[in-house]
Backbone as a printed PyTorch tensor [residue, N CA C, xyz], in Angstrom:
tensor([[[ 22.1630,  -6.0980, -16.1130],
         [ 21.4990,  -7.0550, -15.4130],
         [ 21.1720,  -6.6100, -13.9640]],

        [[ 22.1200,  -6.0110, -13.2130],
         [ 21.9800,  -5.5650, -11.8510],
         [ 20.8940,  -4.3300, -11.8540]],

        [[ 20.9450,  -3.5240, -12.8360],
         [ 20.0570,  -2.4280, -12.9320],
         [ 18.6260,  -2.9070, -12.9900]],

        [[ 18.5270,  -3.8990, -13.8500],
         [ 17.0850,  -4.5220, -13.9540],
         [ 16.5890,  -5.0680, -12.6070]],

        [[ 17.4800,  -5.7070, -11.8550],
         [ 17.0290,  -6.3340, -10.5990],
         [ 16.5210,  -5.2350,  -9.5850]],

        [[ 17.2830,  -4.0760,  -9.5240],
         [ 16.9040,  -3.0430,  -8.5050],
         [ 15.6470,  -2.3940,  -8.9940]],

        [[ 15.3820,  -2.2850, -10.3590],
         [ 14.2440,  -1.6510, -10.8980],
         [ 13.0160,  -2.6020, -10.6050]],

        [[ 13.1300,  -3.8690, -10.5720],
         [ 12.0560,  -4.6620, -10.3520],
         [ 11.5580,  -4.6400,  -8.9210]],

        [[ 12.5050,  -4.3090,  -8.0240],
         [ 12.1220,  -4.2270,  -6.5510],
         [ 11.3100,  -2.8480,  -6.2730]],

        [[ 11.1490,  -2.0520,  -7.2270],
         [ 10.4300,  -0.8420,  -6.9520],
         [  8.9250,  -0.9730,  -7.4780]],

        [[  8.6580,  -2.2010,  -7.9050],
         [  7.2920,  -2.3740,  -8.2750],
         [  6.6480,  -3.6110,  -7.5360]],

        [[  5.3220,  -3.5240,  -7.2930],
         [  4.6380,  -4.6180,  -6.5890],
         [  3.2770,  -4.7920,  -7.1760]],

        [[  2.7560,  -5.9950,  -6.9830],
         [  1.3200,  -6.2400,  -7.3860],
         [  0.4960,  -5.8060,  -6.1920]],

        [[ -0.3410,  -4.8550,  -6.3020],
         [ -1.1080,  -4.3160,  -5.2580],
         [ -2.7230,  -4.5280,  -5.7000]],

        [[ -3.4360,  -4.8360,  -4.6160],
         [ -4.9590,  -5.1400,  -4.7680],
         [ -5.5790,  -3.9980,  -4.0410]],

        [[ -6.6970,  -3.4340,  -4.6530],
         [ -7.5130,  -2.4870,  -3.9230],
         [ -8.2370,  -3.2260,  -2.7980]],

        [[ -8.4830,  -2.4310,  -1.7960],
         [ -9.2080,  -3.0140,  -0.6090],
         [-10.8330,  -3.0790,  -0.9580]],

        [[-11.4320,  -4.1510,  -0.2860],
         [-12.9000,  -4.0420,  -0.4290],
         [-13.4720,  -2.8100,   0.2090]],

        [[-14.5390,  -2.4000,  -0.2490],
         [-15.1810,  -1.0760,   0.4260],
         [-15.4750,  -1.2210,   1.8200]],

        [[-15.8340,  -2.4060,   2.2790],
         [-16.2140,  -2.5090,   3.7020],
         [-14.8760,  -2.7730,   4.6870]],

        [[-13.6930,  -2.8320,   3.9090],
         [-12.6250,  -3.0650,   4.9170],
         [-12.1610,  -1.6940,   5.6100]],

        [[-11.5490,  -1.8570,   6.6900],
         [-11.1490,  -0.6950,   7.5950],
         [ -9.7220,  -0.8210,   7.6780]],

        [[ -9.0130,   0.3340,   7.8330],
         [ -7.5690,   0.4250,   8.1960],
         [ -7.4180,   0.7160,   9.5570]],

        [[ -6.7150,  -0.0230,  10.2410],
         [ -6.4530,   0.2030,  11.7160],
         [ -4.9360,   0.3220,  12.0130]],

        [[ -4.6510,   1.2350,  12.8550],
         [ -3.3730,   1.4570,  13.4570],
         [ -3.4870,   1.3040,  14.8200]],

        [[ -3.0830,   0.1720,  15.4340],
         [ -3.2520,  -0.1960,  16.7880],
         [ -4.8700,  -0.1820,  17.0660]],

        [[ -5.2230,   0.7860,  17.9800],
         [ -6.7350,   0.9070,  18.2330],
         [ -7.4240,   2.0250,  17.3520]],

        [[ -6.7210,   2.6520,  16.6320],
         [ -7.2900,   3.8160,  15.9030],
         [ -7.6890,   3.3740,  14.4690]],

        [[ -8.9150,   3.8360,  14.0010],
         [ -9.2610,   3.5620,  12.7090],
         [ -8.8900,   4.7940,  11.7900]],

        [[ -8.2350,   4.4360,  10.6500],
         [ -7.7320,   5.4650,   9.7760],
         [ -8.6150,   5.6680,   8.6130]],

        [[ -8.6380,   6.7270,   8.0460],
         [ -9.3560,   7.1390,   6.7680],
         [ -8.1970,   7.1750,   5.8010]],

        [[ -8.1740,   6.2870,   4.8550],
         [ -7.0210,   6.2540,   3.8970],
         [ -7.4880,   6.0940,   2.5300]],

        [[ -7.7590,   7.1100,   1.8210],
         [ -8.1460,   7.0150,   0.3880],
         [ -7.0080,   6.4010,  -0.4100]],

        [[ -7.3160,   5.6320,  -1.4440],
         [ -6.4510,   4.8600,  -2.3220],
         [ -5.6020,   3.8560,  -1.6420]],

        [[ -6.1010,   3.3060,  -0.5570],
         [ -5.3990,   2.2240,   0.1950],
         [ -5.3850,   0.8730,  -0.7110]],

        [[ -4.3530,   0.2310,  -0.7120],
         [ -4.1500,  -0.9930,  -1.4390],
         [ -3.3230,  -1.9630,  -0.5210]],

        [[ -3.4120,  -3.3340,  -0.8010],
         [ -2.6510,  -4.2070,  -0.0510],
         [ -1.8120,  -5.0880,  -0.9900]],

        [[ -0.6730,  -5.5200,  -0.4520],
         [  0.1170,  -6.5730,  -1.2250],
         [ -0.3280,  -7.9670,  -0.9510]],

        [[  0.3930,  -8.8830,  -1.4450],
         [  0.0630, -10.3250,  -1.2220],
         [  0.2450, -10.7110,   0.2030]],

        [[  1.0840, -10.0330,   0.9520],
         [  1.2960, -10.3990,   2.3730],
         [  0.3550,  -9.7010,   3.2990]],

        [[ -0.5590,  -8.9300,   2.7310],
         [ -1.4890,  -8.0330,   3.4490],
         [ -0.9790,  -6.6650,   3.9540]],

        [[  0.1570,  -6.3590,   3.5650],
         [  0.8200,  -5.0580,   4.0600],
         [ -0.0160,  -3.9780,   3.2680]],

        [[ -0.3510,  -2.9740,   4.1110],
         [ -1.1640,  -1.7460,   3.5610],
         [ -0.2430,  -0.6910,   2.8980]],

        [[ -0.6040,  -0.3390,   1.6830],
         [  0.0470,   0.7090,   0.9660],
         [ -0.9700,   1.8310,   0.6900]],

        [[ -0.5170,   3.0910,   0.6390],
         [ -1.3380,   4.1400,   0.2000],
         [ -0.8160,   4.7250,  -1.1390]],

        [[ -1.6760,   4.5880,  -2.1130],
         [ -1.2640,   5.1690,  -3.4540],
         [ -1.3760,   6.6930,  -3.4300]],

        [[ -0.3200,   7.3870,  -3.7690],
         [ -0.2580,   8.7810,  -3.7870],
         [ -0.3580,   9.2270,  -5.2580]],

        [[ -1.3930,   9.7350,  -5.7150],
         [ -1.4890,  10.1770,  -7.1410],
         [ -0.4160,  11.1590,  -7.5790]],

        [[ -0.0440,  12.0310,  -6.7550],
         [  1.0360,  13.0420,  -7.0770],
         [  2.4130,  12.4010,  -7.3430]],

        [[  2.5880,  11.2930,  -6.6680],
         [  3.9690,  10.5920,  -6.9490],
         [  3.7550,   9.4280,  -7.9660]],

        [[  2.4530,   9.1680,  -8.3280],
         [  2.1240,   7.9730,  -9.1920],
         [  2.8920,   6.7310,  -8.6370]],

        [[  2.8250,   6.5180,  -7.3540],
         [  3.4360,   5.4750,  -6.6300],
         [  2.6120,   5.1580,  -5.4140]],

        [[  2.9230,   4.0260,  -4.8300],
         [  2.2950,   3.6470,  -3.4980],
         [  3.4030,   3.6720,  -2.4780]],

        [[  3.0380,   3.9780,  -1.2320],
         [  3.9160,   4.0590,  -0.0720],
         [  3.5130,   3.1930,   0.9570]],

        [[  4.4350,   2.2460,   1.3930],
         [  4.0000,   1.2740,   2.4420],
         [  3.7130,   2.0310,   3.7510]],

        [[  2.6320,   1.7220,   4.4030],
         [  2.4180,   2.1640,   5.7180],
         [  2.8590,   1.2940,   6.8340]],

        [[  3.5030,   1.7730,   7.8140],
         [  4.0520,   0.8880,   8.7980],
         [  3.0620,   0.6780,   9.9220]],

        [[  2.8620,  -0.5660,  10.3480],
         [  2.1320,  -1.0440,  11.3390],
         [  0.6160,  -0.8770,  11.1730]],

        [[  0.1330,  -0.5170,   9.9600],
         [ -1.3510,  -0.5110,   9.7640],
         [ -1.7430,  -1.8900,   9.1960]],

        [[ -3.0050,  -2.1620,   9.5560],
         [ -3.5420,  -3.4590,   8.9970],
         [ -4.9480,  -3.1160,   8.4270]],

        [[ -5.3230,  -3.9230,   7.4580],
         [ -6.6340,  -3.7940,   6.7660],
         [ -7.5760,  -4.9740,   7.3360]],

        [[ -8.5900,  -4.6540,   7.8790],
         [ -9.5360,  -5.7170,   8.3930],
         [-10.9040,  -5.5450,   7.9470]],

        [[-11.6280,  -6.6470,   7.9730],
         [-12.9440,  -6.6800,   7.4700],
         [-13.9570,  -6.5280,   8.6110]],

        [[-15.1820,  -6.1960,   8.5230],
         [-16.0620,  -6.0500,   9.6200],
         [-16.1640,  -7.2670,  10.5680]],

        [[-15.8710,  -8.4660,  10.0860],
         [-15.8770,  -9.5750,  11.0070],
         [-14.5280,  -9.8240,  11.7820]],

        [[-13.5810,  -8.8340,  11.5820],
         [-12.4050,  -8.8640,  12.3280],
         [-11.1510,  -9.5630,  11.7210]],

        [[-11.4940, -10.2290,  10.5390],
         [-10.4610, -10.9780,   9.7840],
         [ -9.6660,  -9.9790,   8.9470]],

        [[ -8.4530, -10.4190,   8.6100],
         [ -7.6710,  -9.5270,   7.6660],
         [ -8.3060,  -9.5220,   6.2860]],

        [[ -8.2200,  -8.2960,   5.6060],
         [ -8.7110,  -8.1460,   4.2600],
         [ -7.9220,  -9.0620,   3.3380]],

        [[ -8.5280,  -9.5110,   2.3880],
         [ -7.8840, -10.4640,   1.4800],
         [ -7.3660,  -9.7110,   0.1200]],

        [[ -6.2020, -10.2630,  -0.2630],
         [ -5.7240,  -9.7600,  -1.5160],
         [ -6.4280, -10.4670,  -2.6120]],

        [[ -6.8940,  -9.6040,  -3.6300],
         [ -7.6480,  -9.9780,  -4.7580],
         [ -6.7980, -10.0070,  -5.9880]],

        [[ -6.3190, -11.1540,  -6.4300],
         [ -5.3140, -11.4100,  -7.5310],
         [ -5.9980, -10.8740,  -8.9030]],

        [[ -7.3080, -10.9880,  -8.9720],
         [ -8.0310, -10.6600, -10.1470],
         [ -8.0560,  -9.1330, -10.3590]],

        [[ -7.9580,  -8.4140,  -9.2680],
         [ -8.1630,  -6.9230,  -9.3600],
         [ -6.7180,  -6.2650,  -9.2200]],

        [[ -5.7100,  -7.0270,  -8.8610],
         [ -4.4280,  -6.4350,  -8.5070],
         [ -3.7200,  -5.9200,  -9.8320]],

        [[ -3.0080,  -4.8650,  -9.5760],
         [ -2.2100,  -4.2700, -10.7120],
         [ -0.7880,  -3.9540, -10.2390]],

        [[  0.1140,  -4.1210, -11.2180],
         [  1.6150,  -3.8690, -10.8140],
         [  1.7760,  -2.3720, -10.6910]],

        [[  2.2010,  -1.8530,  -9.5460],
         [  2.3730,  -0.4380,  -9.2740],
         [  3.7080,  -0.1120,  -8.7730]],

        [[  4.1430,   1.0570,  -9.0510],
         [  5.4460,   1.4330,  -8.4700],
         [  5.1850,   1.7180,  -6.9310]],

        [[  6.1850,   1.3800,  -6.0840],
         [  6.1830,   1.5240,  -4.7240],
         [  7.4710,   2.2200,  -4.2830]],

        [[  7.3900,   3.0870,  -3.2470],
         [  8.5950,   3.7220,  -2.7100],
         [  8.6510,   3.8420,  -1.2320]],

        [[  9.7250,   3.8110,  -0.5300],
         [  9.7670,   4.0590,   0.8770],
         [  9.1520,   5.4460,   1.2020]],

        [[  8.6460,   5.4400,   2.5180],
         [  8.0670,   6.6720,   2.9460],
         [  9.2040,   7.8910,   3.0230]],

        [[ 10.3740,   7.5000,   3.3530],
         [ 11.4180,   8.6760,   3.3920],
         [ 11.6400,   9.2770,   2.0650]],

        [[ 11.5550,   8.3730,   0.9660],
         [ 11.7640,   8.8880,  -0.4290],
         [ 10.5580,   9.7310,  -0.8340]],

        [[  9.3210,   9.1620,  -0.4250],
         [  8.0340,  10.0100,  -0.8540],
         [  8.0850,  11.3520,  -0.1800]],

        [[  8.5120,  11.4750,   1.1290],
         [  8.5190,  12.7030,   1.7670],
         [  9.4870,  13.6580,   1.1670]],

        [[ 10.6750,  13.0600,   0.8310],
         [ 11.7000,  13.9010,   0.0760],
         [ 11.2130,  14.4710,  -1.1750]],

        [[ 10.5080,  13.7360,  -1.9310],
         [ 10.0210,  14.1140,  -3.1330],
         [  8.8100,  15.2610,  -3.0530]],

        [[  8.0950,  15.0120,  -2.0660],
         [  6.8950,  15.9650,  -1.7870],
         [  7.4300,  17.1770,  -0.9080]],

        [[  8.7150,  17.3060,  -0.6350],
         [  9.2190,  18.3450,   0.0610],
         [  8.8490,  18.4940,   1.4880]],

        [[  8.6360,  17.4360,   2.0870],
         [  8.3580,  17.4320,   3.5680],
         [  9.6060,  17.0780,   4.2850]],

        [[  9.7660,  17.5320,   5.4420],
         [ 10.9450,  17.1270,   6.2340],
         [ 10.5860,  16.9880,   7.6650]]])
């Protein structure tokens, strides 16, 4: 039972961003292919090599009108997520 609980924590429902959405980190606009958002609006970047999404810290997704991008439950998919430290470890970055 405990193994199942920890396994569930490594998956989240993520929605693709609308094409017109922009990713911002403070005042800088980022180009982030494969960006997705969770229900809380947290931005994740899907990394195909890992077959997982990585949470980006302090980045937000906004629409041209300045409002936060909306999570689309119709297009959301359950995907594996991992912390940045683990992703860097697997990719061999230090």
